MOPAC internal coordinates of N, CA, C and O (Angstrom, degrees):
PM7 1SCF
backbone

  N    0.0000 0     0.00 0     0.00 0    0    0    0
  C    1.4544 1     0.00 0     0.00 0    1    0    0
  C    1.5231 1   108.92 1     0.00 0    2    1    0
  O    1.2310 1   120.63 1   -39.19 1    3    2    1
  N    1.3062 1   116.39 1   140.81 1    3    2    1
  C    1.4499 1   122.90 1   178.81 1    5    3    2
  C    1.5169 1   109.77 1   -83.57 1    6    5    3
  O    1.2310 1   121.20 1   -45.27 1    7    6    5
  N    1.3459 1   115.31 1   134.73 1    7    6    5
  C    1.4597 1   118.61 1   174.77 1    9    7    6
  C    1.5210 1   108.96 1   -71.71 1   10    9    7
  O    1.2310 1   121.14 1   -39.54 1   11   10    9
  N    1.3056 1   115.43 1   140.46 1   11   10    9
  C    1.4593 1   122.73 1   178.42 1   13   11   10
  C    1.5215 1   107.94 1  -129.82 1   14   13   11
  O    1.2310 1   119.47 1   -11.46 1   15   14   13
  N    1.3260 1   118.62 1   168.54 1   15   14   13
  C    1.4606 1   119.36 1   175.20 1   17   15   14
  C    1.5344 1   112.32 1   -56.05 1   18   17   15
  O    1.2310 1   120.62 1   145.37 1   19   18   17
  N    1.3281 1   116.42 1   -34.63 1   19   18   17
  C    1.4652 1   119.45 1  -179.55 1   21   19   18
  C    1.5265 1   111.01 1   -69.25 1   22   21   19
  O    1.2310 1   120.21 1   132.67 1   23   22   21
  N    1.3451 1   117.21 1   -47.33 1   23   22   21
  C    1.4634 1   119.25 1  -177.68 1   25   23   22
  C    1.5221 1   112.18 1   -72.90 1   26   25   23
  O    1.2310 1   119.97 1   157.60 1   27   26   25
  N    1.3450 1   117.67 1   -22.40 1   27   26   25
  C    1.4559 1   120.80 1   179.18 1   29   27   26
  C    1.5161 1   113.93 1   -91.45 1   30   29   27
  O    1.2310 1   119.98 1  -178.51 1   31   30   29
  N    1.3147 1   117.64 1     1.49 1   31   30   29
  C    1.4703 1   121.82 1  -177.18 1   33   31   30
  C    1.5291 1   109.77 1   -64.54 1   34   33   31
  O    1.2310 1   120.55 1   -53.93 1   35   34   33
  N    1.3195 1   116.56 1   126.07 1   35   34   33
  C    1.4608 1   120.92 1  -178.67 1   37   35   34
  C    1.5243 1   112.42 1   -62.31 1   38   37   35
  O    1.2310 1   120.25 1   159.32 1   39   38   37
  N    1.3266 1   117.13 1   -20.68 1   39   38   37
  C    1.4708 1   119.23 1   179.10 1   41   39   38
  C    1.5179 1   111.83 1   -68.09 1   42   41   39
  O    1.2310 1   119.74 1   164.89 1   43   42   41
  N    1.3392 1   118.10 1   -15.11 1   43   42   41
  C    1.4649 1   121.48 1   177.23 1   45   43   42
  C    1.5211 1   112.19 1   -86.08 1   46   45   43
  O    1.2310 1   119.93 1   167.01 1   47   46   45
  N    1.3204 1   117.75 1   -12.99 1   47   46   45
  C    1.4601 1   120.08 1   179.80 1   49   47   46
  C    1.5186 1   109.65 1   -61.40 1   50   49   47
  O    1.2310 1   121.23 1   -54.44 1   51   50   49
  N    1.3170 1   115.25 1   125.56 1   51   50   49
  C    1.4621 1   120.32 1   180.00 1   53   51   50
  C    1.5164 1   113.77 1    82.24 1   54   53   51
  O    1.2310 1   119.55 1   177.94 1   55   54   53
  N    1.3356 1   118.46 1    -2.06 1   55   54   53
  C    1.4515 1   122.30 1   179.14 1   57   55   54
  C    1.5258 1   107.92 1  -101.21 1   58   57   55
  O    1.2310 1   120.71 1   -56.47 1   59   58   57
  N    1.3208 1   116.25 1   123.53 1   59   58   57
  C    1.4564 1   119.56 1   178.93 1   61   59   58
  C    1.5281 1   109.32 1   -66.18 1   62   61   59
  O    1.2310 1   120.68 1   -54.04 1   63   62   61
  N    1.3111 1   116.30 1   125.96 1   63   62   61
  C    1.4594 1   120.76 1   179.12 1   65   63   62
  C    1.5256 1   108.91 1  -155.70 1   66   65   63
  O    1.2310 1   121.26 1   -13.38 1   67   66   65
  N    1.3120 1   115.20 1   166.62 1   67   66   65
  C    1.4582 1   122.05 1  -179.53 1   69   67   66
  C    1.5166 1   107.41 1  -138.60 1   70   69   67
  O    1.2310 1   120.45 1   -48.71 1   71   70   69
  N    1.3205 1   116.74 1   131.29 1   71   70   69
  C    1.4555 1   121.88 1   177.16 1   73   71   70
  C    1.5175 1   107.21 1   -99.69 1   74   73   71
  O    1.2310 1   120.61 1   -53.21 1   75   74   73
  N    1.3266 1   116.45 1   126.79 1   75   74   73
  C    1.4610 1   122.22 1   179.23 1   77   75   74
  C    1.5179 1   107.44 1  -119.87 1   78   77   75
  O    1.2310 1   120.79 1   -62.41 1   79   78   77
  N    1.3235 1   116.09 1   117.59 1   79   78   77
  C    1.4600 1   120.91 1   178.48 1   81   79   78
  C    1.5222 1   107.72 1  -109.78 1   82   81   79
  O    1.2310 1   120.62 1   -75.39 1   83   82   81
  N    1.3154 1   116.41 1   104.61 1   83   82   81
  C    1.4671 1   120.80 1  -177.59 1   85   83   82
  C    1.5152 1   112.25 1  -100.42 1   86   85   83
  O    1.2310 1   120.18 1   172.67 1   87   86   85
  N    1.3300 1   117.26 1    -7.33 1   87   86   85
  C    1.4535 1   119.60 1  -174.90 1   89   87   86
  C    1.5148 1   109.95 1    80.94 1   90   89   87
  O    1.2310 1   120.41 1     7.70 1   91   90   89
  N    1.3324 1   116.83 1  -172.30 1   91   90   89
  C    1.4656 1   120.72 1  -178.12 1   93   91   90
  C    1.5316 1   112.22 1   -63.94 1   94   93   91
  O    1.2310 1   121.31 1   -35.95 1   95   94   93
  N    1.3136 1   115.10 1   144.05 1   95   94   93
  C    1.4629 1   121.93 1   175.25 1   97   95   94
  C    1.5206 1   108.39 1  -131.47 1   98   97   95
  O    1.2310 1   120.81 1   -19.16 1   99   98   97
  N    1.3348 1   116.05 1   160.84 1   99   98   97
  C    1.4679 1   120.56 1  -178.16 1  101   99   98
  C    1.5149 1   113.80 1  -102.33 1  102  101   99
  O    1.2310 1   120.31 1   155.26 1  103  102  101
  N    1.3335 1   117.02 1   -24.74 1  103  102  101
  C    1.4595 1   119.80 1  -176.91 1  105  103  102
  C    1.5287 1   109.95 1  -138.55 1  106  105  103
  O    1.2310 1   121.17 1   -19.40 1  107  106  105
  N    1.3087 1   115.37 1   160.60 1  107  106  105
  C    1.4538 1   121.08 1   174.58 1  109  107  106
  C    1.5225 1   110.16 1   -61.09 1  110  109  107
  O    1.2310 1   120.69 1   138.24 1  111  110  109
  N    1.3215 1   116.28 1   -41.76 1  111  110  109
  C    1.4592 1   120.51 1  -179.24 1  113  111  110
  C    1.5220 1   111.19 1   -61.07 1  114  113  111
  O    1.2310 1   120.27 1   140.08 1  115  114  113
  N    1.3346 1   117.08 1   -39.92 1  115  114  113
  C    1.4578 1   121.07 1   177.98 1  117  115  114
  C    1.5225 1   110.61 1   -65.21 1  118  117  115
  O    1.2310 1   120.49 1   137.21 1  119  118  117
  N    1.3167 1   116.67 1   -42.79 1  119  118  117
  C    1.4649 1   120.66 1   178.30 1  121  119  118
  C    1.5185 1   110.69 1   -60.33 1  122  121  119
  O    1.2310 1   120.19 1   135.46 1  123  122  121
  N    1.3146 1   117.24 1   -44.54 1  123  122  121
  C    1.4591 1   121.08 1   179.73 1  125  123  122
  C    1.5246 1   110.92 1   -64.16 1  126  125  123
  O    1.2310 1   120.48 1   135.02 1  127  126  125
  N    1.3175 1   116.69 1   -44.98 1  127  126  125
  C    1.4669 1   121.14 1  -178.93 1  129  127  126
  C    1.5237 1   110.90 1   -60.82 1  130  129  127
  O    1.2310 1   119.85 1   133.82 1  131  130  129
  N    1.3298 1   117.90 1   -46.18 1  131  130  129
  C    1.4608 1   121.38 1  -179.71 1  133  131  130
  C    1.5222 1   112.40 1   -64.37 1  134  133  131
  O    1.2310 1   120.48 1   152.66 1  135  134  133
  N    1.3209 1   116.70 1   -27.34 1  135  134  133
  C    1.4651 1   120.76 1   178.81 1  137  135  134
  C    1.5217 1   112.60 1   -90.75 1  138  137  135
  O    1.2310 1   120.70 1   170.41 1  139  138  137
  N    1.3252 1   116.27 1    -9.59 1  139  138  137
  C    1.4574 1   120.07 1   179.84 1  141  139  138
  C    1.5093 1   113.72 1    71.66 1  142  141  139
  O    1.2310 1   120.80 1  -146.47 1  143  142  141
  N    1.3300 1   116.07 1    33.53 1  143  142  141
  C    1.4667 1   121.14 1  -179.13 1  145  143  142
  C    1.5234 1   109.43 1  -132.15 1  146  145  143
  O    1.2310 1   119.72 1   -17.72 1  147  146  145
  N    1.3281 1   118.14 1   162.28 1  147  146  145
  C    1.4652 1   119.96 1   174.52 1  149  147  146
  C    1.5291 1   110.27 1   -72.40 1  150  149  147
  O    1.2310 1   119.76 1   -23.77 1  151  150  149
  N    1.3374 1   118.07 1   156.23 1  151  150  149
  C    1.4663 1   120.77 1   178.58 1  153  151  150
  C    1.5308 1   113.76 1   -53.20 1  154  153  151
  O    1.2310 1   119.96 1   148.11 1  155  154  153
  N    1.3250 1   117.68 1   -31.89 1  155  154  153
  C    1.4694 1   120.46 1  -179.86 1  157  155  154
  C    1.5241 1   112.53 1   -65.54 1  158  157  155
  O    1.2310 1   119.76 1   161.61 1  159  158  157
  N    1.3285 1   118.07 1   -18.39 1  159  158  157
  C    1.4643 1   121.74 1  -179.29 1  161  159  158
  C    1.5223 1   112.73 1   -89.00 1  162  161  159
  O    1.2310 1   120.06 1   173.06 1  163  162  161
  N    1.3330 1   117.49 1    -6.94 1  163  162  161
  C    1.4597 1   121.57 1   177.40 1  165  163  162
  C    1.5218 1   108.02 1   -90.87 1  166  165  163
  O    1.2310 1   120.60 1   -44.61 1  167  166  165
  N    1.3133 1   116.46 1   135.39 1  167  166  165
  C    1.4640 1   120.67 1   179.21 1  169  167  166
  C    1.5270 1   108.61 1  -103.74 1  170  169  167
  O    1.2310 1   121.03 1   -57.77 1  171  170  169
  N    1.3336 1   115.63 1   122.23 1  171  170  169
  C    1.4617 1   120.83 1   175.46 1  173  171  170
  C    1.5186 1   108.00 1   -87.78 1  174  173  171
  O    1.2310 1   120.75 1   -44.50 1  175  174  173
  N    1.3348 1   116.17 1   135.50 1  175  174  173
  C    1.4589 1   121.65 1   175.42 1  177  175  174
  C    1.5242 1   107.75 1  -105.99 1  178  177  175
  O    1.2310 1   120.80 1   -64.75 1  179  178  177
  N    1.3047 1   116.08 1   115.25 1  179  178  177
  C    1.4587 1   122.05 1  -178.54 1  181  179  178
  C    1.5277 1   108.70 1  -106.82 1  182  181  179
  O    1.2310 1   120.30 1   -47.16 1  183  182  181
  N    1.3195 1   117.04 1   132.84 1  183  182  181
  C    1.4633 1   121.90 1   175.44 1  185  183  182
  C    1.5238 1   107.06 1   -96.27 1  186  185  183
  O    1.2310 1   120.81 1   -61.74 1  187  186  185
  N    1.3142 1   116.06 1   118.26 1  187  186  185
  C    1.4615 1   122.45 1  -175.70 1  189  187  186
  C    1.5309 1   108.93 1  -112.22 1  190  189  187
  O    1.2310 1   121.15 1   -49.48 1  191  190  189
  N    1.3154 1   115.40 1   130.52 1  191  190  189
  C    1.4665 1   120.69 1   179.88 1  193  191  190
  C    1.5241 1   109.85 1   -91.64 1  194  193  191
  O    1.2310 1   121.35 1   -57.20 1  195  194  193
  N    1.3302 1   115.02 1   122.80 1  195  194  193
  C    1.4636 1   120.70 1   176.22 1  197  195  194
  C    1.5185 1   110.70 1   -90.43 1  198  197  195
  O    1.2310 1   120.33 1   138.04 1  199  198  197
  N    1.3173 1   116.97 1   -41.96 1  199  198  197
  C    1.4616 1   123.24 1   178.33 1  201  199  198
  C    1.5181 1   107.78 1  -154.57 1  202  201  199
  O    1.2310 1   120.54 1     6.13 1  203  202  201
  N    1.3262 1   116.57 1  -173.87 1  203  202  201
  C    1.4672 1   120.77 1  -172.51 1  205  203  202
  C    1.5256 1   113.74 1   -50.32 1  206  205  203
  O    1.2310 1   119.76 1   134.70 1  207  206  205
  N    1.3208 1   118.07 1   -45.30 1  207  206  205
  C    1.4620 1   121.57 1  -178.06 1  209  207  206
  C    1.5252 1   112.40 1  -122.28 1  210  209  207
  O    1.2310 1   119.92 1  -150.24 1  211  210  209
  N    1.3123 1   117.76 1    29.76 1  211  210  209
  C    1.4644 1   121.39 1  -176.23 1  213  211  210
  C    1.5251 1   109.44 1  -133.04 1  214  213  211
  O    1.2310 1   121.07 1   -65.30 1  215  214  213
  N    1.3184 1   115.55 1   114.70 1  215  214  213
  C    1.4609 1   121.86 1  -178.56 1  217  215  214
  C    1.5225 1   109.64 1  -126.79 1  218  217  215
  O    1.2310 1   120.32 1   -26.77 1  219  218  217
  N    1.3121 1   116.99 1   153.23 1  219  218  217
  C    1.4590 1   122.98 1   173.35 1  221  219  218
  C    1.5244 1   108.21 1  -130.78 1  222  221  219
  O    1.2310 1   120.98 1   -26.95 1  223  222  221
  N    1.3159 1   115.74 1   153.05 1  223  222  221
  C    1.4561 1   121.49 1   172.99 1  225  223  222
  C    1.5208 1   107.86 1   -97.60 1  226  225  223
  O    1.2310 1   120.76 1   -45.25 1  227  226  225
  N    1.3205 1   116.15 1   134.75 1  227  226  225
  C    1.4554 1   121.61 1   176.67 1  229  227  226
  C    1.5249 1   106.85 1  -120.77 1  230  229  227
  O    1.2310 1   120.39 1   -56.22 1  231  230  229
  N    1.3275 1   116.86 1   123.78 1  231  230  229
  C    1.4591 1   121.94 1   178.67 1  233  231  230
  C    1.5211 1   108.81 1   -96.50 1  234  233  231
  O    1.2310 1   120.91 1   -52.08 1  235  234  233
  N    1.3341 1   115.86 1   127.92 1  235  234  233
  C    1.4555 1   121.50 1  -173.96 1  237  235  234
  C    1.5240 1   109.00 1  -129.82 1  238  237  235
  O    1.2310 1   119.45 1   -50.50 1  239  238  237
  N    1.3407 1   118.66 1   129.50 1  239  238  237
  C    1.4647 1   119.13 1   174.11 1  241  239  238
  C    1.5261 1   109.98 1   -55.33 1  242  241  239
  O    1.2310 1   120.76 1   -35.45 1  243  242  241
  N    1.3270 1   116.15 1   144.55 1  243  242  241
  C    1.4522 1   121.88 1  -173.91 1  245  243  242
  C    1.5097 1   116.06 1   -55.43 1  246  245  243
  O    1.2310 1   120.28 1   149.20 1  247  246  245
  N    1.3101 1   117.07 1   -30.80 1  247  246  245
  C    1.4611 1   119.76 1  -177.41 1  249  247  246
  C    1.5298 1   112.82 1   -95.65 1  250  249  247
  O    1.2310 1   120.31 1  -166.27 1  251  250  249
  N    1.3234 1   117.01 1    13.73 1  251  250  249
  C    1.4661 1   120.84 1  -178.57 1  253  251  250
  C    1.5183 1   109.95 1  -123.33 1  254  253  251
  O    1.2310 1   120.81 1   -14.18 1  255  254  253
  N    1.3181 1   116.06 1   165.82 1  255  254  253
  C    1.4668 1   122.75 1   177.92 1  257  255  254
  C    1.5273 1   108.31 1  -122.23 1  258  257  255
  O    1.2310 1   120.96 1   -21.24 1  259  258  257
  N    1.3178 1   115.76 1   158.76 1  259  258  257
  C    1.4624 1   120.13 1   176.87 1  261  259  258
  C    1.5230 1   109.31 1   -68.52 1  262  261  259
  O    1.2310 1   120.98 1   -45.95 1  263  262  261
  N    1.3166 1   115.74 1   134.05 1  263  262  261
  C    1.4656 1   122.27 1   171.69 1  265  263  262
  C    1.5288 1   105.48 1   -91.16 1  266  265  263
  O    1.2310 1   120.66 1   -85.66 1  267  266  265
  N    1.3352 1   116.35 1    94.34 1  267  266  265
  C    1.4599 1   121.30 1  -172.77 1  269  267  266
  C    1.5281 1   113.58 1   -58.57 1  270  269  267
  O    1.2310 1   118.21 1   134.55 1  271  270  269
  N    1.3273 1   121.01 1   -45.45 1  271  270  269
  C    1.4731 1   118.64 1   177.86 1  273  271  270
  C    1.5324 1   112.21 1   -60.20 1  274  273  271
  O    1.2310 1   120.13 1   139.10 1  275  274  273
  N    1.3163 1   117.36 1   -40.90 1  275  274  273
  C    1.4590 1   120.84 1   179.65 1  277  275  274
  C    1.5282 1   110.71 1   -66.91 1  278  277  275
  O    1.2310 1   120.02 1   138.99 1  279  278  277
  N    1.3407 1   117.58 1   -41.01 1  279  278  277
  C    1.4583 1   120.77 1   178.63 1  281  279  278
  C    1.5292 1   110.56 1   -63.93 1  282  281  279
  O    1.2310 1   120.12 1   135.96 1  283  282  281
  N    1.3447 1   117.38 1   -44.04 1  283  282  281
  C    1.4679 1   120.09 1   178.16 1  285  283  282
  C    1.5254 1   110.52 1   -60.07 1  286  285  283
  O    1.2310 1   120.50 1   137.08 1  287  286  285
  N    1.3187 1   116.65 1   -42.92 1  287  286  285
  C    1.4680 1   120.11 1   179.75 1  289  287  286
  C    1.5284 1   110.95 1   -65.16 1  290  289  287
  O    1.2310 1   120.24 1   137.50 1  291  290  289
  N    1.3220 1   117.15 1   -42.50 1  291  290  289
  C    1.4638 1   121.58 1  -179.85 1  293  291  290
  C    1.5237 1   111.46 1   -62.55 1  294  293  291
  O    1.2310 1   120.79 1   139.19 1  295  294  293
  N    1.3343 1   116.10 1   -40.81 1  295  294  293
  C    1.4679 1   120.71 1  -179.23 1  297  295  294
  C    1.5213 1   113.14 1   -85.90 1  298  297  295
  O    1.2310 1   120.23 1   171.83 1  299  298  297
  N    1.3371 1   117.17 1    -8.17 1  299  298  297
  C    1.4522 1   120.54 1  -178.89 1  301  299  298
  C    1.5275 1   112.38 1    69.09 1  302  301  299
  O    1.2310 1   120.63 1  -145.96 1  303  302  301
  N    1.3076 1   116.40 1    34.04 1  303  302  301
  C    1.4652 1   121.87 1  -177.90 1  305  303  302
  C    1.5250 1   109.79 1  -118.60 1  306  305  303
  O    1.2310 1   120.91 1   -34.36 1  307  306  305
  N    1.3273 1   115.87 1   145.64 1  307  306  305
  C    1.4669 1   120.13 1   175.09 1  309  307  306
  C    1.5103 1   111.56 1   -88.75 1  310  309  307
  O    1.2310 1   121.07 1   155.48 1  311  310  309
  N    1.3434 1   115.55 1   -24.52 1  311  310  309
  C    1.4599 1   119.21 1  -175.24 1  313  311  310
  C    1.5232 1   110.25 1  -139.40 1  314  313  311
  O    1.2310 1   120.64 1   -47.02 1  315  314  313
  N    1.3237 1   116.39 1   132.98 1  315  314  313
  C    1.4719 1   123.65 1   176.77 1  317  315  314
  C    1.5227 1   107.77 1  -136.75 1  318  317  315
  O    1.2310 1   120.94 1   -23.45 1  319  318  317
  N    1.3178 1   115.81 1   156.55 1  319  318  317
  C    1.4643 1   119.11 1   173.87 1  321  319  318
  C    1.5101 1   110.00 1  -146.90 1  322  321  319
  O    1.2310 1   120.10 1   180.00 1  323  322  321

């Protein structure tokens, strides 16, 4: 396995964890199946654009969707994409 900034993070030292590298997948269901977990245990990382050069990452449980009005209110934005 290749070391990455995530796997080399000192905050993981002493924390029980498992890295699963399944390669590319086409669906959330496929990702969950290859990892042997339910879809709710997969975390989707969504890149949300606030403005021309301003982006945020939003982590969403696999079996849930973004609540856009709530996200806009939380970020104090009228428009996101």
